[in-house]
Backbone bond lengths (Angstrom), bond angles and torsions (degrees), N, CA, C in turn:
res aa  C-N    CA-C-N  psi(-1)  N-CA   C-N-CA  omega(-1)  CA-C   N-CA-C  phi
1 V - - - 1.476 - - 1.515 107.93 -
2 Q 1.238 122.99 -35.54 1.477 125.49 174.74 1.523 110.58 -58.80
3 D 1.300 115.88 -49.42 1.495 119.83 -179.48 1.651 108.63 -62.20
4 L 1.210 114.69 -41.94 1.465 118.27 -179.75 1.594 113.15 -64.74
5 A 1.339 110.73 -38.39 1.491 116.13 -174.78 1.558 103.77 -70.85
6 N 1.269 118.75 -43.00 1.520 122.42 -176.83 1.481 105.92 -64.01
7 L 1.384 121.20 -42.80 1.403 118.65 179.45 1.524 112.20 -67.80
8 N 1.306 114.83 -36.67 1.501 122.60 -178.89 1.546 109.16 -55.66
9 S 1.357 116.53 -39.68 1.461 119.78 179.60 1.513 111.47 -55.63
10 L 1.371 118.33 -42.17 1.432 126.70 178.68 1.488 108.70 -68.49
11 V 1.333 118.92 -41.74 1.417 126.33 -172.96 1.555 107.41 -66.04
12 V 1.341 117.79 -47.56 1.421 122.29 176.13 1.547 112.29 -56.86
13 S 1.311 114.97 -45.62 1.467 121.00 -177.15 1.544 108.47 -66.30
14 G 1.366 116.88 -39.02 1.382 123.76 179.32 1.612 112.32 -61.36
15 A 1.385 108.86 -43.57 1.487 112.75 -179.26 1.546 111.84 -60.07
16 G 1.305 114.70 -45.20 1.473 118.74 177.64 1.515 114.60 -63.19
17 L 1.282 117.82 -37.59 1.411 118.66 175.76 1.557 118.11 -71.20
18 L 1.373 110.79 -29.53 1.436 114.92 175.43 1.592 111.55 -77.20
19 A 1.342 113.62 -24.77 1.505 115.88 176.31 1.515 105.60 -71.12
20 N 1.290 119.17 -37.17 1.504 119.84 -178.62 1.540 107.39 -63.96
21 E 1.354 112.98 -47.56 1.518 117.88 179.70 1.509 110.33 -61.15
22 R 1.317 120.99 -40.86 1.421 121.92 177.28 1.463 114.84 -58.26
23 D 1.318 116.04 -47.32 1.410 121.80 -171.18 1.610 109.91 -73.02
24 D 1.296 116.96 -38.97 1.443 121.54 -179.64 1.560 109.43 -71.54
25 T 1.396 113.47 -35.80 1.421 115.20 177.13 1.515 114.38 -67.35
26 A 1.306 116.60 -35.88 1.460 123.38 173.37 1.459 114.07 -56.31
27 G 1.353 116.33 -47.26 1.421 122.42 173.73 1.487 115.72 -63.86
28 F 1.283 114.60 -37.76 1.541 121.87 173.75 1.507 110.89 -58.78
29 V 1.313 117.56 -50.66 1.480 124.75 -176.38 1.517 106.23 -66.01
30 A 1.351 121.67 -46.06 1.381 124.61 -175.87 1.490 115.57 -62.94
31 A 1.421 112.76 -31.08 1.482 124.21 175.45 1.521 115.45 -75.47
32 G 1.369 115.61 -1.44 1.435 118.97 -179.51 1.526 112.92 92.63
33 G 1.266 118.97 15.24 1.497 124.06 -178.83 1.467 112.97 -54.05
34 Q 1.361 118.79 -36.54 1.468 119.62 -177.67 1.537 112.90 -68.05
35 S 1.327 113.71 -19.29 1.538 120.79 176.80 1.454 113.43 -91.15
36 G 1.297 115.53 -7.68 1.463 122.44 174.37 1.545 110.17 80.97
37 L 1.305 119.96 29.30 1.380 125.36 179.69 1.545 109.91 -65.21
38 G 1.354 116.48 137.65 1.423 119.08 -175.24 1.530 116.58 -67.31
39 T 1.260 116.12 -16.63 1.493 121.84 -178.88 1.516 110.13 -75.11
40 S 1.374 114.63 -18.92 1.435 118.78 -179.54 1.523 116.56 -93.69
41 A 1.313 117.48 4.46 1.447 120.89 -176.27 1.522 113.67 -60.72
42 S 1.328 114.26 -39.04 1.553 112.40 178.33 1.473 112.14 -72.63
43 L 1.385 115.43 -29.58 1.478 116.88 178.27 1.556 110.22 -70.83
44 K 1.309 115.87 -30.89 1.499 119.22 175.01 1.468 109.55 -61.51
45 T 1.331 118.80 -41.21 1.483 122.48 -175.14 1.548 108.82 -66.43
46 M 1.385 116.08 -35.16 1.453 119.41 175.26 1.502 112.62 -61.83
47 V 1.401 112.27 -49.15 1.417 116.03 179.55 1.472 116.85 -59.15
48 T 1.376 114.69 -38.39 1.450 121.06 179.57 1.548 110.01 -63.41
49 S 1.360 113.61 -41.40 1.429 117.55 -179.48 1.541 111.10 -69.80
50 D 1.314 116.37 -37.72 1.538 121.16 176.83 1.523 109.92 -59.34
51 R 1.341 116.25 -43.47 1.543 122.46 -175.47 1.572 106.64 -61.84
52 A 1.380 115.50 -45.95 1.420 120.13 -174.36 1.551 107.66 -62.14
53 A 1.321 117.93 -45.46 1.425 121.12 -176.84 1.560 110.15 -64.90
54 A 1.351 118.60 -43.04 1.489 125.46 177.56 1.509 108.87 -60.90
55 D 1.305 116.54 -44.49 1.497 120.99 -176.55 1.553 112.44 -62.13
56 A 1.358 112.91 -39.18 1.490 117.23 -179.78 1.492 109.72 -62.03
57 V 1.281 120.45 -37.61 1.394 123.98 -178.18 1.600 114.56 -79.15
58 T 1.324 111.41 -46.21 1.502 117.03 179.26 1.473 112.08 -63.97
59 N 1.368 122.02 -32.90 1.437 123.81 175.58 1.539 109.03 -63.51
60 Q 1.344 118.17 -38.60 1.463 120.71 178.13 1.592 110.81 -66.93
61 I 1.332 113.12 -36.96 1.433 115.62 -179.24 1.514 110.26 -68.91
62 S 1.294 119.89 -39.59 1.407 128.18 178.70 1.588 109.69 -56.96
63 Q 1.326 112.50 -44.73 1.523 120.86 -177.78 1.476 108.81 -66.39
64 Q 1.306 116.19 -54.97 1.484 123.59 -170.07 1.551 108.44 -69.34
65 A 1.300 121.15 -29.70 1.391 124.96 -175.38 1.539 113.27 -71.53
66 Q 1.360 116.72 -23.51 1.490 118.04 179.98 1.626 111.21 -62.03
67 A 1.272 116.41 -35.61 1.442 115.77 -178.65 1.575 111.54 -68.66
68 I 1.327 115.70 -20.86 1.478 119.15 177.91 1.571 109.45 -91.39
69 V 1.252 119.01 -38.01 1.481 121.61 177.68 1.436 111.41 -64.59
70 N 1.408 117.23 -43.02 1.458 123.23 -175.42 1.552 111.92 -96.04
71 G 1.282 116.51 0.36 1.532 124.39 175.83 1.514 115.42 -78.76
72 S 1.300 115.31 -170.41 1.446 122.56 -178.16 1.529 105.04 -140.07
73 G 1.337 112.72 153.96 1.537 117.20 179.25 1.448 113.88 95.61
74 Y 1.332 121.17 -2.66 1.383 121.88 -178.27 1.543 111.65 -100.52
75 R 1.319 116.94 151.57 1.480 122.17 -178.82 1.516 108.46 -58.88
76 S 1.245 116.10 137.59 1.586 118.37 177.86 1.523 112.72 -60.13
77 Q 1.312 113.68 -32.34 1.523 117.11 -175.87 1.532 107.05 -76.35
78 T 1.316 115.73 -34.46 1.473 117.63 179.10 1.540 109.68 -66.53
79 V 1.280 116.51 -44.28 1.445 119.13 176.12 1.414 114.69 -62.15
80 L 1.391 115.02 -40.60 1.437 116.59 177.23 1.557 114.63 -66.26
81 D 1.306 114.68 -38.23 1.515 119.05 177.78 1.566 109.63 -64.45
82 L 1.392 113.08 -30.47 1.530 114.39 178.62 1.538 112.29 -81.55
83 S 1.327 116.40 -39.00 1.501 113.76 -176.17 1.537 111.53 -85.74
84 N 1.238 118.81 -47.03 1.466 119.81 177.21 1.471 114.04 -83.52
85 G 1.271 119.86 -10.13 1.466 118.78 176.48 1.519 109.34 -105.49
86 V 1.389 115.16 -80.67 1.524 120.33 -175.36 1.575 113.51 -51.35
87 L 1.403 109.99 -57.07 1.440 115.30 -173.70 1.532 113.66 -65.82
88 A 1.295 116.52 -45.36 1.387 120.69 -178.50 1.600 112.66 -61.49
89 N 1.307 114.66 -40.96 1.499 121.20 176.57 1.516 108.85 -67.41
90 I 1.293 120.94 -39.19 1.497 120.05 174.73 1.503 110.07 -58.42
91 A 1.276 118.31 -37.77 1.474 121.96 -177.63 1.542 109.38 -70.18
92 D 1.324 115.32 -29.50 1.497 122.78 -178.26 1.499 112.43 -75.90
93 L 1.386 116.01 -22.09 1.407 125.08 -176.22 1.628 111.30 -47.19
94 Q 1.329 113.24 -42.13 1.471 115.12 -176.85 1.512 112.79 -58.09
95 F 1.322 113.78 -40.38 1.470 120.28 -172.89 1.542 107.07 -80.97
96 I 1.234 119.20 -31.21 1.490 123.81 178.14 1.593 105.69 -64.56
97 R 1.300 116.47 -46.20 1.369 121.09 -178.30 1.488 112.68 -66.80
98 E 1.376 117.85 -41.28 1.389 119.29 179.64 1.480 112.29 -64.71
99 A 1.310 118.06 -37.90 1.418 124.32 176.36 1.550 111.53 -64.36
100 A 1.244 114.05 -37.82 1.534 115.34 -179.81 1.491 114.23 -73.06
101 T 1.308 120.66 -29.07 1.479 121.06 -172.85 1.544 115.02 -111.05
102 T 1.328 115.19 -16.17 1.513 119.20 -175.92 1.522 112.63 -118.46
103 T 1.226 119.25 -5.58 1.513 121.36 177.81 1.500 111.48 -119.57
104 K 1.277 115.97 179.77 1.468 120.79 179.13 1.530 112.95 -94.03
105 S 1.352 114.72 26.21 1.437 120.27 179.77 1.537 108.48 -60.35
106 P 1.342 118.23 128.26 1.537 118.19 -179.92 1.476 110.19 -67.86
107 A 1.350 113.51 166.54 1.450 121.60 -177.54 1.523 111.01 -60.42
108 L 1.364 116.51 -44.24 1.391 120.82 -175.28 1.526 112.32 -64.17
109 S 1.273 120.22 -31.99 1.475 125.22 177.66 1.565 107.71 -72.88
110 V 1.261 114.20 -35.60 1.547 118.11 176.68 1.496 111.26 -63.51
111 I 1.346 113.92 -41.00 1.527 119.86 178.29 1.487 107.15 -64.44
112 T 1.239 122.93 -47.61 1.396 126.25 179.95 1.550 116.69 -59.96
113 N 1.336 114.79 -43.30 1.475 119.48 174.94 1.512 113.15 -64.62
114 Y 1.344 117.82 -42.26 1.485 116.15 177.17 1.506 112.17 -67.57
115 D 1.361 117.96 -33.40 1.375 121.31 -174.77 1.499 111.93 -65.58
116 R 1.359 118.46 -27.92 1.368 121.35 -179.25 1.550 112.70 -68.96
117 V 1.312 114.70 -29.39 1.404 123.81 173.51 1.485 112.08 -67.90
118 I 1.319 112.25 -47.72 1.458 117.14 -177.89 1.520 115.49 -68.61
119 Q 1.339 115.49 -34.74 1.452 117.24 169.71 1.487 116.99 -59.38
120 A 1.281 113.58 -35.52 1.530 118.73 -178.70 1.521 106.54 -65.88
121 F 1.299 119.87 -42.69 1.443 123.68 173.80 1.472 116.43 -56.18
122 I 1.345 113.74 -47.53 1.490 118.10 179.96 1.549 113.19 -64.74
123 T 1.402 109.68 -38.74 1.557 114.09 176.18 1.579 112.04 -57.46
124 F 1.289 114.29 -46.65 1.523 118.73 -179.44 1.503 110.35 -63.36
125 S 1.344 118.60 -40.21 1.408 119.45 -178.32 1.575 109.53 -61.32
126 N 1.260 122.47 -27.16 1.452 122.15 -177.73 1.491 109.63 -78.48
127 D 1.382 122.34 -2.78 1.442 124.57 -172.38 1.546 107.51 -98.02
128 V 1.325 117.54 -4.50 1.429 116.77 -167.03 1.536 113.65 -65.86
129 A 1.335 117.24 -33.43 1.510 119.09 -178.25 1.536 112.89 -101.81
130 A 1.343 115.86 1.36 1.417 118.79 -174.42 1.593 111.41 -63.91
131 G 1.270 120.91 128.52 1.471 125.57 -177.43 1.489 115.93 81.71
132 T 1.341 116.23 4.44 1.501 114.78 -174.18 1.564 110.53 -83.34
133 G 1.362 116.94 -26.90 1.474 119.76 -177.89 1.463 112.87 80.96
134 N 1.376 118.44 0.15 1.508 119.61 -176.84 1.501 105.99 -99.99
135 A 1.339 113.16 112.15 1.516 120.53 -174.17 1.498 111.57 -62.00
136 T 1.331 115.72 -43.13 1.507 116.44 179.98 1.543 113.53 -61.76
137 L 1.307 116.67 -41.51 1.419 120.83 -176.18 1.565 105.31 -66.33
138 Q 1.388 114.79 -46.77 1.516 119.37 -175.78 1.560 108.08 -61.08
139 S 1.306 118.40 -40.26 1.495 122.41 -176.13 1.530 107.66 -63.26
140 D 1.340 117.39 -45.41 1.464 122.32 -175.42 1.528 109.68 -69.83
141 V 1.267 118.01 -32.90 1.491 120.90 173.35 1.504 114.35 -63.09
142 S 1.399 109.89 -42.30 1.486 115.32 178.01 1.543 115.23 -66.51
143 V 1.389 111.36 -32.85 1.524 114.09 176.64 1.512 107.93 -72.99
144 L 1.346 120.50 -39.03 1.358 122.56 -179.24 1.551 110.68 -62.79
145 N 1.376 118.30 -41.87 1.412 119.85 -179.71 1.510 114.26 -62.88
146 A 1.414 115.00 -39.21 1.362 118.41 176.36 1.557 113.89 -65.01
147 L 1.300 112.88 -36.73 1.416 117.44 -177.04 1.634 111.80 -73.87
148 L 1.308 112.35 -32.17 1.536 119.16 173.43 1.549 111.22 -64.39
149 R 1.298 113.86 -41.35 1.487 117.72 175.62 1.526 112.29 -62.64
150 M 1.336 114.66 -43.55 1.531 121.08 174.97 1.442 109.46 -54.48
151 E 1.380 121.09 -46.42 1.369 125.85 -178.76 1.534 109.22 -62.14
152 D 1.258 117.68 -45.39 1.447 117.58 -177.72 1.517 113.67 -68.76
153 D 1.278 114.56 -33.00 1.551 119.76 173.91 1.497 108.77 -61.49
154 A 1.389 119.30 -46.14 1.465 124.38 -179.69 1.527 108.14 -66.49
155 S 1.375 120.03 -37.86 1.417 121.93 -178.60 1.631 109.60 -69.43
156 L 1.318 116.47 -37.63 1.388 120.31 179.34 1.554 108.30 -63.69
157 Q 1.308 115.45 -43.71 1.463 115.57 176.80 1.511 114.51 -57.42
158 R 1.397 110.68 -38.89 1.474 116.06 178.60 1.570 109.43 -61.69
159 A 1.389 113.75 -40.46 1.479 117.11 -175.49 1.587 109.97 -68.81
160 Y 1.263 117.10 -46.09 1.436 120.55 -175.04 1.572 113.72 -59.89
161 L 1.394 110.41 -47.38 1.431 114.69 -178.63 1.518 113.09 -77.08
162 Y 1.337 116.72 -30.25 1.433 121.49 179.16 1.509 112.23 -64.43
163 Q 1.378 115.59 -46.04 1.422 118.72 179.08 1.500 115.28 -65.86
164 A 1.379 113.45 -27.75 1.463 118.73 175.16 1.480 111.31 -70.12
165 L 1.331 117.63 -43.70 1.510 121.32 179.40 1.482 113.05 -71.68
166 A 1.289 117.73 -30.33 1.501 121.16 -175.35 1.562 111.70 -81.14
167 S 1.268 117.50 -12.00 1.474 120.44 178.17 1.508 111.28 -69.19
168 P 1.329 117.09 150.22 1.554 119.06 179.08 1.490 112.28 -52.59
169 Q 1.331 119.16 -35.69 1.455 119.09 179.86 1.590 101.94 -120.74
170 P 1.312 117.06 93.39 1.518 120.87 -174.28 1.545 111.36 -55.03
171 S 1.312 117.79 122.39 1.446 120.33 175.79 1.509 109.37 -164.83
172 L 1.296 117.29 145.82 1.508 126.85 173.08 1.559 107.68 -91.48
173 T 1.253 117.16 104.89 1.510 119.50 176.30 1.524 105.27 -65.28
174 P 1.308 116.13 162.55 1.481 122.65 179.83 1.535 107.78 -55.31
175 S 1.333 116.07 -44.85 1.440 119.48 -177.66 1.536 112.90 -62.96
176 A 1.390 115.24 -45.54 1.530 120.27 177.65 1.522 107.16 -63.98
177 L 1.282 118.17 -42.30 1.489 119.83 -179.74 1.498 110.88 -58.79
178 Q 1.288 116.97 -45.68 1.479 122.47 179.47 1.569 109.28 -62.31
179 D 1.319 115.78 -43.95 1.495 118.12 -178.57 1.562 112.59 -66.16
180 L 1.434 111.82 -39.75 1.502 115.02 173.96 1.500 114.10 -63.53
181 N 1.238 117.69 -42.58 1.572 120.58 179.59 1.528 107.38 -65.92
182 Q 1.372 121.21 -37.74 1.415 124.18 -179.83 1.518 108.34 -63.49
183 A 1.326 117.94 -46.14 1.460 120.48 -177.66 1.562 108.44 -64.00
184 T 1.261 117.51 -37.29 1.507 121.32 -179.36 1.562 107.79 -63.37
185 E 1.329 113.88 -48.19 1.456 117.76 -179.67 1.524 113.19 -63.98
186 Q 1.323 116.75 -39.04 1.489 121.43 177.06 1.456 111.67 -66.51
187 Q 1.312 122.52 -32.00 1.436 125.39 174.67 1.524 111.48 -64.15
188 Q 1.305 113.89 -41.49 1.438 118.58 176.18 1.494 113.91 -58.78
189 A 1.445 115.42 -42.72 1.413 119.69 -179.24 1.536 110.74 -72.94
190 D 1.260 117.95 -35.10 1.501 119.85 177.28 1.535 112.63 -71.75
191 T 1.385 115.85 -29.90 1.418 118.99 172.54 1.512 112.87 -65.08
192 S 1.399 117.19 -41.56 1.387 120.81 173.02 1.575 112.72 -57.50
193 A 1.314 114.65 -41.28 1.490 120.26 -179.84 1.560 107.89 -64.27
194 F 1.280 116.56 -40.97 1.489 121.11 179.16 1.518 110.39 -62.53
195 D 1.358 117.43 -47.27 1.418 122.82 -179.43 1.554 112.69 -60.05
196 Q 1.378 114.85 -32.49 1.433 120.86 -177.99 1.597 108.83 -77.10
197 A 1.306 117.64 -35.26 1.421 122.37 -175.81 1.522 111.92 -87.13
198 A 1.294 116.71 -34.79 1.500 120.59 -178.52 1.506 118.86 -76.91
199 S 1.305 117.11 147.23 1.417 118.46 177.48 1.504 110.41 -75.34
200 V 1.344 120.01 172.25 1.448 125.29 -178.46 1.517 109.94 -59.13
201 S 1.372 118.34 -42.12 1.448 125.52 -176.48 1.519 106.25 -67.33
202 E 1.386 118.76 -44.15 1.453 120.44 -177.61 1.528 112.13 -65.39
203 Q 1.310 116.64 -33.10 1.444 122.36 177.68 1.523 109.65 -67.71
204 Q 1.383 113.95 -45.36 1.457 119.20 178.72 1.478 112.83 -61.93
205 N 1.372 117.05 -38.50 1.373 119.68 179.76 1.542 113.51 -67.49
206 Y 1.318 112.22 -36.50 1.474 117.19 175.74 1.541 111.19 -63.11
207 N 1.355 113.09 -50.62 1.489 117.52 -177.12 1.649 111.09 -63.43
208 N 1.244 115.43 -32.67 1.491 118.33 179.73 1.532 110.58 -75.23
209 T 1.287 118.75 -31.50 1.440 125.56 -174.42 1.485 110.67 -83.35
210 V 1.347 115.22 -50.60 1.473 117.99 -179.76 1.498 109.75 -89.12
211 A 1.353 115.18 85.96 1.418 122.93 -177.34 1.508 110.99 -165.05
212 G 1.387 113.58 167.64 1.437 117.32 179.30 1.526 112.32 127.05
213 P 1.309 119.68 169.14 1.450 121.33 -175.33 1.535 114.26 -58.45
214 Q 1.282 117.72 -39.88 1.493 121.94 -176.71 1.489 108.68 -65.05
215 V 1.359 117.53 -38.63 1.428 119.59 -179.73 1.514 109.34 -65.27
216 D 1.337 113.98 -45.72 1.499 115.47 179.52 1.560 112.77 -64.60
217 E 1.357 113.78 -35.20 1.451 116.26 178.47 1.436 112.44 -68.85
218 A 1.364 119.83 -37.13 1.505 119.74 175.74 1.430 112.64 -59.05
219 K 1.398 116.87 -46.97 1.493 118.94 177.84 1.466 112.76 -57.00
220 S 1.363 118.25 -46.54 1.436 121.73 179.73 1.547 111.87 -60.47
221 A 1.360 111.96 -43.52 1.509 113.51 -178.78 1.475 111.34 -63.92
222 E 1.235 121.08 -41.67 1.491 122.83 177.89 1.476 113.19 -60.69
223 K 1.235 116.67 -44.57 1.507 120.79 178.86 1.470 110.81 -63.02
224 L 1.394 119.63 -36.67 1.483 121.60 -179.93 1.555 107.64 -72.68
225 A 1.322 116.07 -35.80 1.453 122.68 -178.76 1.533 108.39 -61.03
226 V 1.319 116.87 -46.92 1.399 123.00 -179.39 1.487 113.28 -66.75
227 A 1.338 114.05 -40.64 1.475 118.82 -179.70 1.508 111.28 -67.29
228 T 1.289 119.73 -40.40 1.495 120.71 178.99 1.581 107.19 -70.03
229 A 1.303 119.23 -38.17 1.452 119.05 176.79 1.581 114.12 -61.41
230 N 1.345 110.60 -41.94 1.493 116.21 179.66 1.534 111.06 -65.40
231 A 1.288 117.44 -34.91 1.362 125.57 -178.47 1.490 117.76 -80.61
232 G 1.411 113.86 -5.77 1.483 120.27 177.62 1.604 108.34 77.00
233 Q 1.243 121.03 12.62 1.447 125.80 175.82 1.541 110.06 -86.02
234 A 1.378 111.03 167.36 1.523 119.95 175.79 1.555 108.58 -58.42
235 L 1.310 117.79 134.33 1.404 123.87 -178.11 1.471 110.65 -59.83
236 S 1.359 121.80 128.69 1.441 125.40 -174.86 1.508 110.43 -145.21
237 I 1.314 121.11 145.88 1.425 127.49 170.61 1.501 111.69 -120.82
238 G 1.357 114.33 10.77 1.474 114.68 177.50 1.556 109.61 85.14
239 K 1.357 112.26 -158.14 1.508 120.46 177.11 1.485 105.82 -133.91
240 P 1.420 117.12 82.09 1.436 120.73 173.71 1.560 108.59 -55.94
241 Q 1.384 113.48 137.52 1.514 119.76 -178.83 1.459 111.46 -63.31
242 T 1.381 117.31 -36.64 1.475 118.27 -174.33 1.532 111.60 -77.44
243 C 1.234 122.70 -1.22 1.475 124.91 -178.01 1.551 112.17 -91.71
244 G 1.266 119.35 -24.81 1.485 117.30 -177.68 1.547 111.04 66.77
245 A 1.370 111.20 -129.05 1.470 119.12 -173.31 1.501 109.88 -98.65
246 Q 1.284 116.95 13.39 1.517 118.46 179.00 1.481 113.01 -63.50
247 S 1.336 116.73 157.92 1.458 121.85 177.51 1.571 104.53 -73.39
248 S 1.293 115.98 165.61 1.476 120.20 -176.25 1.546 110.07 -67.25
249 A 1.423 116.69 -35.72 1.361 116.44 177.60 1.591 114.99 -64.97
250 A 1.338 111.98 -44.17 1.475 118.48 -178.72 1.625 108.51 -68.53
251 C 1.287 115.80 -31.35 1.379 119.41 -178.94 1.563 113.07 -69.66
252 W 1.334 111.04 -45.93 1.497 114.57 174.12 1.417 112.98 -62.52
253 L 1.324 117.95 -44.67 1.434 120.35 -175.89 1.615 110.94 -58.67
254 G 1.413 111.02 -42.77 1.421 113.67 -179.93 1.538 118.21 -67.74
255 T 1.353 112.28 -42.66 1.539 116.43 -176.61 1.518 107.73 -68.89
256 Q 1.349 119.18 -43.73 1.473 120.83 -174.46 1.530 109.48 -70.07
257 S 1.377 114.60 -31.42 1.473 121.16 177.46 1.486 110.90 -65.83
258 T 1.298 119.57 -33.42 1.489 124.54 -179.87 1.544 105.08 -64.00
259 Q 1.305 116.85 -48.35 1.545 116.47 178.52 1.501 111.64 -57.95
260 I 1.351 116.61 -45.31 1.450 121.48 -176.47 1.585 111.30 -62.34
261 T 1.345 110.48 -40.57 1.479 116.04 -177.57 1.639 107.18 -63.54
262 Q 1.300 113.74 -45.27 1.421 120.28 176.50 1.614 114.21 -55.38
263 M 1.294 114.93 -44.50 1.382 123.08 177.58 1.555 111.12 -61.61
264 R 1.349 111.97 -40.75 1.475 116.26 176.98 1.553 113.54 -66.00
265 Q 1.299 116.31 -28.41 1.448 118.20 177.85 1.527 109.65 -65.69
266 V 1.274 115.54 -35.80 1.518 118.97 174.69 1.550 112.85 -70.28
267 S 1.284 113.67 -41.97 1.456 115.50 -179.50 1.516 114.26 -69.42
268 N 1.323 116.99 -32.01 1.472 123.49 178.47 1.493 108.83 -67.22
269 A 1.232 116.79 -39.28 1.429 121.81 178.00 1.528 115.75 -63.95
270 L 1.360 109.50 -35.52 1.494 117.41 175.61 1.514 107.70 -72.87
271 V 1.314 119.21 -35.80 1.527 121.09 -178.39 1.518 107.01 -65.31
272 S 1.342 118.49 -41.55 1.401 122.27 -179.45 1.557 109.63 -63.46
273 D 1.410 118.83 -42.90 1.439 121.83 -178.16 1.641 106.99 -64.19
274 I 1.362 113.62 -41.46 1.534 111.83 177.69 1.446 114.89 -63.87
275 T 1.305 117.79 -37.49 1.457 122.55 -178.37 1.544 106.96 -67.70
276 A 1.264 118.04 -42.01 1.533 121.71 178.98 1.542 108.72 -62.14
277 Q 1.299 114.93 -43.23 1.495 116.01 -178.50 1.492 111.66 -69.11
278 A 1.341 122.01 -34.15 1.403 125.80 173.25 1.490 112.90 -65.61
279 N 1.310 115.55 -42.45 1.453 117.80 175.82 1.505 113.35 -64.43
280 S 1.414 118.00 -30.78 1.474 125.86 -178.21 1.623 104.92 -72.20
281 L 1.273 114.69 -42.47 1.484 123.66 178.50 1.516 111.29 -58.18
282 E 1.371 111.45 -47.43 1.542 116.45 177.39 1.472 111.24 -65.78
283 S 1.304 122.23 -38.53 1.451 125.51 178.44 1.510 111.57 -61.20
284 N 1.309 110.66 -50.56 1.502 118.73 178.96 1.508 113.11 -57.88
285 A 1.307 111.21 -46.51 1.469 117.51 176.79 1.448 113.92 -61.44
286 L 1.296 118.76 -39.61 1.537 119.17 178.18 1.527 106.88 -72.04
287 H 1.298 124.55 -36.25 1.410 128.35 -177.30 1.632 105.03 -65.44
288 S 1.321 120.07 -44.58 1.363 124.21 174.35 1.560 114.07 -59.10
289 A 1.317 110.70 -45.85 1.462 113.92 -178.89 1.542 112.81 -63.32
290 I 1.347 114.56 -36.01 1.434 118.22 178.07 1.538 113.28 -68.11
291 I 1.339 117.49 -36.32 1.481 123.10 173.81 1.531 109.62 -63.87
292 V 1.286 115.06 -49.39 1.519 117.83 -178.94 1.495 110.68 -60.18
293 S 1.394 116.56 -46.21 1.395 118.33 179.41 1.530 117.53 -61.96
294 V 1.310 116.01 -38.86 1.436 120.60 174.66 1.558 113.20 -64.64
295 A 1.417 112.56 -44.19 1.415 117.21 176.83 1.498 112.53 -62.08
296 T 1.313 115.53 -42.12 1.482 117.48 176.05 1.499 112.70 -61.35
297 L 1.315 115.28 -40.10 1.465 118.80 -178.72 1.511 113.58 -66.07
298 L 1.334 117.55 -38.25 1.426 125.89 173.77 1.518 111.16 -63.31
299 L 1.324 113.39 -43.55 1.456 115.83 -179.46 1.566 110.93 -67.41
300 L 1.297 117.55 -39.62 1.491 119.03 175.84 1.530 112.27 -61.35
301 I 1.415 116.04 -40.43 1.465 118.88 177.82 1.500 112.02 -61.94
302 I 1.393 113.13 -39.96 1.485 115.88 178.03 1.484 111.78 -63.54
303 V 1.339 113.17 -45.83 1.563 117.12 -178.77 1.478 111.75 -61.01
304 L 1.396 115.02 -38.21 1.473 120.40 175.33 1.525 114.44 -59.33
305 L 1.413 112.16 -46.42 1.394 115.12 -178.05 1.570 112.29 -67.24
306 I 1.294 114.54 -37.17 1.488 120.74 179.18 1.522 108.40 -63.23
307 T 1.326 114.29 -43.96 1.536 122.52 -173.34 1.623 102.59 -67.09
308 T 1.340 113.78 -45.94 1.483 114.69 -178.12 1.542 111.71 -58.04
309 F 1.394 113.56 -47.73 1.479 121.63 -175.92 1.628 106.00 -60.96
310 V 1.245 116.55 -50.01 1.513 117.98 -178.89 1.535 111.47 -58.69
311 A 1.343 115.35 -44.55 1.427 120.80 -178.95 1.517 110.90 -64.08
312 R 1.290 118.12 -36.74 1.501 119.76 -179.13 1.537 109.05 -71.00
313 S 1.374 113.93 -40.14 1.396 119.84 177.08 1.476 111.81 -56.82
314 M 1.315 119.26 -48.68 1.509 128.66 178.87 1.537 108.50 -58.62
315 I 1.408 114.82 -45.40 1.472 115.23 -173.92 1.560 108.59 -69.32
316 L 1.350 114.77 -37.67 1.486 114.23 -178.55 1.534 114.07 -69.97
317 S 1.321 113.34 -30.84 1.411 118.50 175.68 1.545 110.46 -67.89
318 L 1.295 121.51 -39.62 1.461 124.53 -179.67 1.607 106.46 -69.94
319 I 1.336 116.86 -37.68 1.458 121.51 178.35 1.579 109.08 -57.48
320 H 1.340 115.17 -46.37 1.468 120.53 -172.76 1.582 107.84 -73.35
321 I 1.382 115.57 -28.69 1.462 117.25 174.95 1.525 109.34 -64.10
């Protein structure tokens, strides 16, 4: 459990970094980056930076995962989700990236390809407490999993609308609009799951953390974008006050990213709690093992002394006979 919890900390971080890479890459592709348009140069820099950050964490995941994949005592499903899920998708990243930047793959396909990787990370994260029998740890992992799915829903919304706004002729295609609405509806469902699994204090912490003018502006901007798309009008997110003179694409990316960053503050705190609990379980298990070992050793010594005493008594009795 301790090994899984420590690896999970990296997996959760990796999922967030890959979401950033996915969303920035979608904007880069939509802006014509695959064709080498000059307007996408700054977006290319963001994508390159995202990849470097993601690689640093995924490399650590690949290294630490070997002890679990090649170890013993782990649930077969957990090992399967790690090897065929997390590690296999990390290996696929190279091809996903090449398709995104060197082919004519559309932005929506890029989002789908990246999300498959992220979903594998989230699935593994839910395995950390499986089979432990510790109710508190299992509860915290369930809360974390719901929150990670909420984050991904919010990030997908960021990606779908960002790629629409970043294109030379901003518009939400019917397919993109459907995907955006589906991500919004899924976030509502995952929020309900979070509320059911989380304690009152955890819910209050989330509501207090994920708040502020930019969060409100992001919600309003998305609603306006959907409304204009449904009405067949030019795609618009309005003029959020916190954006200043930024372009619509940069404005949306920044306001929605603020909400996602705040959500990750909550999830990172949960990850720390889970890791601390796992370390405590390991410490308690080691302490119990030492006590049992000492008790067993004392018992064996006592048995040996009794056996020796009885044997000597029998030998003396035979000698006197």
